[in-house]
N, C-alpha and C positions, 0 to 999 in steps of 0.2 A: 256736246261742239259743235263746233259750225263749218262746211266745206264749199271751197269754190269750186264752180265745175267748168268746164271748156265748155263755152258756146257752139264748138262746133261740131265736136264728140260729145260731149255731156261726161269724158274722162275727168276724175277727179284733181284738179290743179294744188290746192294746198287744203291741209285739214288742219283747226286753231280747234285747243280746248280750253275748257273755264277752269277758274281757279277753284273750287271745289263743288261738290255735288248737286250743293243749295243753291250756286251762282243762277242758275237757270241764264246760260250763257247759252245765245243765241232764242231769245226771248223777242228779237229784234235785230235788222240786219240790214248795210245801208252802201253805198258807193260815194264816197266824198269827193272823191276824183283823183288826182295824181298831187297828192299833197308832198310827199318827200324828192317833187321835180325828177324824176329818173326818164321818165315818158311812158312807165306803166302805170294805169289807173289801180288805187289803190282800196282796199274795203271796212270794213267797219263792222262793230258785231260788239250788240248790246248786250249785259247782265245784269238784271235790276235786282239779283239778287245779291250781289258781290257785297261783301263787308270791309269797307276801307276805312278804316280809322271810329267806325260804327256799324251796329248791323244794317242791312240791306239797306247802306249810302245805293249801290249799283254803280255800273261805270258804266263806261261807252269806250272800246278800245277797237287801236287802228293799226292795220296792217301792209304789210307791200304788198302789193299784187304783183311784184315780180318773184320774191322772195319767201312769202310769206313770215318774214318777220315781224316782230310786234315793234312800233313807231313807238307810241306813247300810248295812254290811257287818261281817261277825263270819269272824275268821282262826283257824285252827290255831294250836298253838303252836309246831311243833317241821316243820323237813325230813319228810318223808311222811308226816305226820297224815294229812292224805284229809282234811279236814273237808268234809261235804258229800255225800259217799256216800249219805246221808239224813237226810233233816230233816221235821218235822215241829210243829203248834203244839202248846205243852205247856200255854195256859191261863193264867192270871195266878198263878204259882209266889211272886213276892216280894212280892204285895199292893201294888203301887203303883197297881192300878186300870187296867192296862196287859196286856195279853195276849202273853208270852212265847214261847221257840220252843226246841227242842231239834235237834242236829245231832251225827254219827255221823261217827268217824273212825278207820277200822276197821283201818289202817295203823300208827299209833303204835307207836314201838318203844324209847322210853327208859325207860316204867316196869317193867314185868315182862317186860319180853324182846322181840323182835321182832314183831312184829306183835301184838302183846298189844292194840289198838286200845282208841278213848277215846267217849264222848260228852263231851257238854257242853249245857249249857243257859245260852242267853242273854238278856237284859233285851230286852224290846218295846221299849222307850224309847230305848235305845241301843248296845246290841248289845253289851254287857260283858257277860263273866259272871259266873251263877250259880253253878251246881253244875260240877264236872268230875269223872267217871267213868274208869277203866281196867279194862283186861281183867285177869284176873287171872293169867292164864301165854302165855309162848310162842306167838303164831298163835293166838291164842283168834280174831282180829278180830272183837273186842267192839266192838258202834258200827256192824255192817254194817250195821243193821235199826233206827230208833226210834220211839218213838210217846209222844203224850202226849194230853193234856187232860182224861181222868176220875179222880176224886176215891174210888179206890179204899182207903183206910184209912177214908176218911168224917169226915177232920179237917177239912173244910170248905177244904183247899188240892186243888189239881189234880195227880197226880201222871203217874211217866212209866215207860217200859218199852224195856228196850235189850233188842236180839238180840247173842245170841253161839253162831254154826253150829257153829264150828268145837272148840267146849266138847270135852273127851274124857272126863268125868267119866261117863260109862256107855258098856257095847260093846264085848265083846274082852277082852285081855288083852294085855300085851308088844306092844302097838301105839301108836306116840304119834299116831297120825289117825283114833283112834276115831269120829269129827266127829259125835260122838250129839247134842251141840248143847244150848244153853240160852236163856232167857229172866228177866232178873232186869229185879225194881220196884223204882222208888225211890221215897220220900216226896219232892214236890216242895218243903215245905213246910221238911225238914231235910236233904233230900240223902242219907241214910240208907237202907240196903239193907231194902226192907221181905219180899221172898222172894225166892228161885232157882227156878224149874221147868227139871227139865231131860229131854232127851228119852230114850227109853228103850233104843236101840238102836245099834249100831254104821251112821255115815252117814246116820243120824236127820237132821241136818242141821236139827235143829228150831233157831229162831230166825230162820234166814234173812229171813222175812219178820215183820211182827210189827203190832198195829193194837190201838187204845182202843176 
């Protein structure tokens, strides 16, 4: 389960519960902003073990900050995507006046090899996908950490960053487990890659956590 606490007293304001015991509801939490337009900031909860149409697709559920009622949920696309391992507010990337959000699915295995990973940006208006990105290689664990909400390319639209802690670009040779790691930035407006920064040495695990 996940709880929302008063910033002034610490008292519990809302308690929300996952769909089943192995949903891992609460694996991540975040604040997307006021998505329902009632003047109260809302909240979201990741549950990477949720089974929507397949095993461990994962999900992110968005709740009213005013009432604690479920507004909508966004799900992974395939079995073992595990969307919801991390989530964060994205700002308004599609220009509809409603703040959007980003979620990672680090175990996605259908695009570029087993556990290449993925990240998705969802509409704060209805939870539908806006952008979807995948890791470059097998076992990158792309999407293990995500963040958004800052305009880094100064085009007037907020952008996103994704952690790739198992990236093997730097550090050592002849070993597929360099784990130097990386962080990749994307345009919120277009979904195109802006840049990728890499860890310097083996086992740096750069990107295991990200923020903006």
